[in-house]
N, C-alpha and C positions, 0 to 999 in steps of 0.2 A: 434302160433299165434297171441298172443302180451305178446312182451318183456319190462320188464323196468328197467332201469339200472341207478342207483345212483339216484335216485328221490330225492328232497328235498322240502319241503316248508313249510314258515314262514310267519305270518301275524303281522307284527311289532314284537314285543318283543318275541311272541310265535309259537316255533320249535313246528311244528305240526311234521314232520317227515327228517330225514336225510339220504341221500346216501341207500336209498330203491330200495333192486332190486325184481322183482321177474319175475315168466313167468306166462301166461295164456295157457294154452295146448289143442287142443280139447276134447270136454267133460266132462274139468273140472268143480266141480259145488264146486263155494267158497262164503266165511261168510266172510264180515269184519264187523270186530266187536271191543267195546270202549264207553267208556262213551261217556256223550252228549258233544259238541266241539272237541274233539280227533283230527278229520280230515278223521271219513269217506265218508262221503259226499264231501270233496274236492279230495279224491282221486278218484272216480267214476268221477266227473266230467276232471280230467284231464286226467283219461283214453279215456273216454268219445269225451276227445280233445275244451269242452267245457273254459277252464280255461288252462292258462301255468303253468309249473312248474317252482322253481326258477332256477333249476340245473336237470341233468341229461339229458336222451333220452329213447325214446321211440321208435321200431319198432314193425311194424304189419308185417303181413304175406300178400303177395298179395289179394292171397284170402279172409282175413279175410273182415266181418263185423262187427258193434255196434249198438246197441239200448239201448238206454239210457230214461230210465221213473224215472224222476226224483222225488223229498218227495210231490211236490204240485206248485203253479201256471200255469198248463196245462189248456188251454182254446179252446172249440172249437165253432165255430158259421158258420150258412147261409149254412147248411144242412141239412139233417137227417141223423138220426146213422147211417142206412145204405150204403147211400151213402159216409158217410164221414170215416168210417170204409173204404170202399172198393176203396179210394185213394191208397192204399200202392199196388193198382193190375196198376198202372197208366199206365206202361210202356208195361204191355200187352194189354191193353185198347186199347195203340195206334198199336199194333200187329196189334189184330182184326180189325182196323178199315186197316191197310194196307193189310191185308188178303182181305177183301171187296173189295180194291182196282183192287187188283192182279185177284179178282175172275172175275172182271167185265170186264178188260182187255184180260184175256184171254178166255170166251165170246165174245168181238168182234172179236180177231183174227180167230176166228171157223167159225165168221160169216161172216170173207175175206176169206176163203181156206189157213189160214196161219201158219199150226199147224206145221209146219215141217222149221220153222223162225226162227232165230238168238235171236229173242227179245222172242218169246215164252220159248224158253230151260231157255233163262235165267229168264223171269219168272215162270215158274215152281221149277227152283233151288231155287230162294227167298222166292217159296209160300210152299216148304219143310222146308227150315231153320225158319221159319217165327212158324210154326205149330209145329218144334221141341219144338224152344223156348215155345210157350205156353205149350208142354207137362210140360217139365222138371218144367213150374211154377205152374202146378196143376190146369191151367184157368178153365177150364172146369167142376171143382168141386170147382170154387169159393165161391158159393153161400150156399152150403153146410158146406165151412170151416170157410164162416164168421159166419152162425146161428153157429154154434157148439163152437165154441168160446163166441162170444156175450153171449150165453144163459148159458155156464158156470158161466162166472160172472157176472150173477144175471140178466140180461138184458130179456123182457118178447118178445113175436113174437107182440103186438102191440106196442112195444118199436121202433122200427126197423123204421118206418115211422114219428116216433116224429122228429121236431125240436133239433139240439144240444144243443142250449140254452136253453132248458126248461129242462133240467137237471142240477142237484145244482153240485156242485164243485168236492165230494167224485165220481161220476158218471162221470167228466170228465176223472180224471187221470183212470180209467177202460178202457172207448175207447180207452185212449193211448194204456194204457196195449194189449187191444186188437189189434189193430194197430202193434204195435210190435210185439205180437206173429205170426200175420199172414204172414210178413216181415220174419220172421225166420233168424236172424242176428247171422252168425258164434259166437260171442259174446253178451249176453245178458245185461243190466248192471239195478239194479233194486234197486232202493233208496227207503227201507221201502213202500214196494210193498202192504201191508197187513192191512196200514190204513185205508184201505177207504173199504177193503172186509169184508163179514159177513163169519160166520163162514162154510155155506156150499159151499161160491164161497170161501173161505182160500182152504177147503178140495180139491175143484176139481182143483186149479191152482197147488198146491202140488202135485197131481197126475199126472198133464200135464209137470209139471217142469223135473217130474223123468222121465220122456220119450221124453225130448227134446233134439235133435240132436247135437245141438251147446255147447258151452261153455254156462255156468253163474255164475255171481256177484251178490251177497247180501248183502244189508244193511239191516238190521232188529234188533229189539229189542223181537221178538215172538220166544224163543228156542225153541218149541214142531215144528214151522216153518223151522225152520233149523236142527234140528236133523233129520229133514224127506226130508229133501230135500241136503245136502251140503255135501262134502265128505273130505274139508279143510277148514282152520281157519285164518285168517291174522289175528293179534290183533294190533292194534295201541293206544301206554298207554305210556304215560309220553315221546313222543316224539321219539316213542322206536318199531320198527316193528317184530312182530314175527308170526314163520310160523308154523303150525299143520297141522296134518295129523288129519283126521277120523272128525265124525261129533262135532255138540256141545258138547255134554253130554263126549265125547271125552275128547275135547279140555279144557274143566273143570278139567277134570280130569290130564290130561297133565300137566295142569297151577299150581294147584294148587302143586304136585309134582317139577316143577322148581322152585316156591318158597321157598318151603320147603328148596330147596339146598341153593339157594342165601338168606335165612334168615340165616342158617347158616352159611355162606360165611362172610356176614357181619356182623354178630355175632363176629366169626376169628377177621377180622380187624377193628371192633372197639380195640379189648383184643389189638390188634396189637398195634395200634394207643394210648394206653391207657401207654402200657409197653414202646411206645418208647417217649411218653410225660414225661415220671416218670424223664426216665432217661437222656432228655435235661436236664429236670430242676434239678435235684440231681447234676449234672456234669458241668452246663452250666459256671462257673467262675472256674474251675481247669485246668491249663492251659495241666495238663498232658493230660486231656479227650478233650480238644480243637478239634483237627480232626474230632473223632468221632462225638462228640456233633454238628460241621456244616452237616456231613453226614447226621447223620438222619435228620437236620434238612429239608436237601435241600429232603431229601425221603418224608417226611409230605409235601413238597409242592407240590411234584408231585404225591401222591397218592390223586385221587377222590372219596368222599366219594360216596359207592353204593345205591342205591335207588330202590324200590320195584315196581308193581304196587298195593303194601301194602300200601303206601304211599297216594294214592289217596284218594281224600276224598267221602266222600260219604253221604248221606243226611241220618239223626238220627231223628226220632219225637217218638210221641206216640199218641195217641188223647185222647183229654183228658175224664175223666172219666164221662158216663154217665148221664144224670139224672133219675132217677126208673120208666120206664112205666107202664101202666096195661098191660093185656095181651095182648090184642088186641094194637097194634099199630095207623095201619092206616086200612080202608076199602071202596074199592069201589063198590058199588050199581050200575048195569048195567048202566054203563057210555057208551054212545055214544058221538062222535066227528068227525067232519067235517069240511075239509077246503073245501068252497064253493061247486062245487059238488061230491068231493071227500073225500069216507066215507073212514076212519082210524079204528074208533072201533065200535063196535052197540053190544049193551047190555052187556058191557065188566064189570064181575067181578073180586075182587082180595083180599085175606085177609092176613093180614102180622102181623104175632104175635114176641113176644118179646123174640129177640133171632133168629128171622128167615135172614139166608141167603141166600139173591136169587139173581140170576143171569136172568136177560131178553135178549133172543139171538132170533135169527130167522133174515130171510133175511135185507136187506137195505130196506127202503119206507115199512115194513110192522108195520111200527108205536109205533117203541121200543123207540125211544127218545120222542115221544107223551105223551106215557104212563108214563114214569118216570117222566116229567113236570108235567100229572095233580095229582103226586101221591106227588110230593114237592109243589105243590098247586099255581105253579107259571103258567099252563095253565088253561083256561076254556075248559068248555063242553057243548055242545049243551041239554043234560037228563043225570039225573042221579043222583048218592051221594055221597060224598067224606066227610069219616064219621074219622076224626083224632080221634084214642084213648086217654085215659086217660094220661094226662102230656105229649103227644106230642109233642117233639120239633125235628123239621127238620132240615138238614143241605142239600147244595143240589151244587153239582160239577157236574160243563162238560167242554167242547172242546171248546165251545164258554165266557163260564167265563174268559178263562186264553186272549181270543181275547176282550172280553169285559173291561179289566183293563184302567183304563184313560192313555193315552199312555203320557202324559206331567209331569201325577205324578211320583216321583222315589218310590223305593223298600220302602222304609223307610215310606215315605208320602200316603203310598196304604195302610198297615198296621193300621197306625193310626189313618187313616178313621173311617177303619173298629173298631177299640180299642182305640177310641179318652181317657179311663180312663188309658189306661195300658203307662208305664213307655217307654219310649225312650229304658232303660238298658233290660226293661223284650221283647219289640220289636225285638231287635239287637241279644238276645237271640235266639230267635224263626226264624231269619231268615238265625242265624249260623249254624242253623242246618239244613237249605234247601240251604248251602252251599253259600248263602250271609254275606262274610265277608268281615272286615276293608270299605272300599270307596262301596263296591259294592254295599253297602246297599243306596247309592245317586245314582246310576246311574238312569236315568231316562225309564221308560220301553217299551219305542217308539225303545231303542236297545236291549231291552236283545231277546234272541234266542227263540225256541218253547218250549223247554225243559227249560230255565230258568222263563217265564210266568208261565205253568204249576205248577211248584215247588211256584210258588209263591200261585195262585191261589191256592192250597193246604194249604200254610200255614195262607191263609186269613180265610180257612175254619175251619181251629183248632182256633181259636179266640172265636168260638161259641159253647157251649159245645152240644152237643145233642144223641138221643138213635133214633134217625131214617138217615142214611143218603142213599141220592142218589145220585150215582156216574156214568155220563156218557160218558166212553169213559177213561178212568182217565189215563189209562197205553199208551195212544198217546204220542211223543215225550218225555217220558220216557225212558232213560236207561234199559239196563238189571241190572245194580246195584240198583239202585235208584226203578225200580220197584219188586226188592225182597223186600227193607227194608217199601213201602209200604204196598205190600205184606204179613208180619210178624208184620206190624201194624193192620191192619184190623185183624188178625189171633186174637189179644190179646184184641179186643175192643169186648166191653160185649154189644154195643146194636145190633141193626138191620139195615141189609142195603140192599139197591136193587141195582147191577150194571150192568151196559150196557155194554158187553164188547162182542168182536170176540178172545178175547189170551185165550186159552184151559190152557194152562199151567200155567197162573195166576190164572186162577178162580179153577181149580182144587181141592187146598188145601182147596177153603173158602166157598164152596156152599153146600148150603143142600137142595134146588129149586131150580128148571130152570122156567121161565116162558115164553114161547112163545108165538104169538099170528100167529092164522092162522083162516082165512076168516073173520078179525075182531073182532076174538073171544079170549079172553085171556086163556089161559091153562096153570095148575100148575104140574108140573112132580117132584115126589119126588124122589130126593137122587141129587151125586152127574151130575156135567155137563156130564164128562168119560159115568154115566150111560146112562143119553141122548140119546149122541153119539150112545153110543152102541147099545140102543133100534132103532135109528134112521136108522142104518144103517144093522141094524137085518132088520127091514122093507122095506127098498130100495132091499137088496136079494130076500126075498120072493117076491118082485114085480118081479124084473126081472126073476127069477125060473117060474113064473106065467106066465110071458110074453114069455118065451122060451118053456112054456108047450103049449104055444097058437100058437106056430108057429113051433109045431111038432117035436119039436125037444128033445129030454131026457136029463134031468139036467148032466149026463156022459159025453153024447156026448157035449151040449155045453160049457161043462169044457175043456174037453179035447182038444174043438177047437178054446180058447182062451186061454190056454197054447202054442198051437203048435204055434199060431199067434204071443203070446210075445216072445218063444225061438225065432223063425226066428227074429222078431227084433232086438233079442239083439245078434243074431248071423252078421246081419246085418250088425252091429253096431261094432263088433269086426274086423269083416273082415277089415271096410272099415278105422279105427283108426289109423293101421300102412301105410294104401296105403293113408291116408291124409299129416301124418305126413312126408310120406320119399319126395311127392309132396311137400310139406313144405322146404322142404331141399335142392329140385331142383330148385324151386325158388329161392332162397338164393343164390345158387352157382350161376344159370345164371343171378343174377342183379349183383352179385361183378363180374362176368368174362365179361360182359357189360362195365362195370361200366370203367373196362380195359382196354376193346378193345378201347372204346371212347376218353379214359386216351392217348392210342399209336397212335390212328388216331388222336387227334389235335396236338401232339408230329411230326405228317408226315407233316402236313399242316405249322408248323414254320420255317422257314427258317433254323436259327441258329441253330435246331436238325442235321443237314448236316454237320455242322463243327466237329464233332465227328464223324467220321468212325466205330470206333467201337462200340456207343451206337448206330447207325444205323441197323448194323447189328444183334448187341441183341434186340432192338424192332421188327426186321421185324421177328426174331425169334422165341419170345414171340408173335407176334401179331399171325401167322402163325399157333404155338400153341391151342392160343384162339379160332383162328376161328375152329379149330377142335372139339378141349373140348366144343363149344357153340355145333356142331353139333351134336353129343353124347349127350348133355344135352338136347336137344330138344326132342330127339326120345325118351331120357327116359320119360320126358314129357309129350311130348302122349303116348307112352303106362300106365301111371298111369294113367293118364285123363281118358283114353277106360276102366280103370279097375276099375275106382270107378263111371264111367256111367252105367258099365254094373253093377258091383252089385246091385246101388242104385235101380234100374230096375228089380231086380228080384222079 
């Protein structure tokens, strides 16, 4: 479907990847992983055609289409949500208009008794073609498809007629994702799609992508999401690209085994180097050994020291020891919060004790971040009480904290401003833990990437010891390795914390309580995030079974029907995959044959060709063979197309 051959890209002296080749086939589910700055998004943009590689080629089959979701920077305005999403059907909309025009012409011809005219036959053929195109584009189920995807991504029925400019940035990314899913490109490119999704929408998109007919390339730092969706992993690390078969967990195991082998090879190389260096040093000035010494010197010059991904830097830090707090660290009593006429919280209460590890989860817009800011004391409320406990000290981190950093200050100045009594050496040591070393500390904040800003904001947070941390989406923009270090640091932290996050694997080992916001009320659940999700799924299954019983179908019949439908989909996909692969191969053969045929015909148009009779005879024979071969190829192509259409319509 898409083939990359010897792709290379570098920025300045930084080589992202060199001579990288791989293929994206029908139905592939591929994750692109690596540390921040490794080149994941750059590779996605190259495949999407948004930037060019420095070297190499990309070949796409004739029928392939790509849809690309960037990390951010998407904005929509001027339409309602429904109308904006419906624009993906622009071609089908024009067909609707043409069908109406044809209908009017047919009625006019009918009135003039011109039913057997050539024009009537022409109109009938065009009408049949247009209606077939509409049916293939599922135009008649358009509204159902649009609502299914928008509701799955967290939009509500009342959102459909809201202007797109009324939505915040994260919702604009969901709008763009909805449009891509409705377009159904043969290759779907998603760069950090989970950053703007809540847990409910995240689980919905996982289920949707598992049954998606096309190929998928993903960049994500959500390991559970990758485990549930992908079956191949491409890793970019230290300028090298490695390919692994299996999901993310399988990739980690394979990588660990490969690194063990590389580590053993490197130790063997180092021993050989030292042995060679000792030989050179010992016999450097002996004439009888001059030839052997020179030979070993040349060998040393050619040897390239092995590096492994374990040589990559990773952040390393620990939260400062918190001052001891009372048993109750924070209490909210019957608080209410509204923005103008929109109520977010009403008579909500929350009790945070020493040692609590609380996750705040729920749909976007439910008030999670508002609740976190109220606990942190940076958001006011219309009524209720916020009561910090004895000796409670609070620190707060949010995504916007990274964006609020002064762009004109350097990295070092940012920390110095937060802790003016700390020595520059101590501040630089702390920054080194967050991968800001040497001249990096003098970089202005304005040139930092999203991940670097997040690390700097986290470093700033460490300067103030606290016994209650509130963190709003701390893992966004952190790569998987950095996220793991943050996870370990939080596990070792002895204070209490509240974390707003949709990252299930990040939360799983940390949390002992879950807070959700339903109908403007705070609800506390004891147990882990997985305990809460299992309870939620059990409730959904119960509701689903109740709906099935209400429809008159027994649960066993419903399960059998759903299983049969899934089996039919899988069988259809199994039949279509080899047909589409054969179709792509035939299209490549046609393209090559047509290209060669055109070259020969251009040669026939050149008078100089006829100066060589032997060449003319050879070209004539080859041309005749190509015409015959193309006839066979087009016949084969038509047969395959008909098979694909027939199976798709089953």
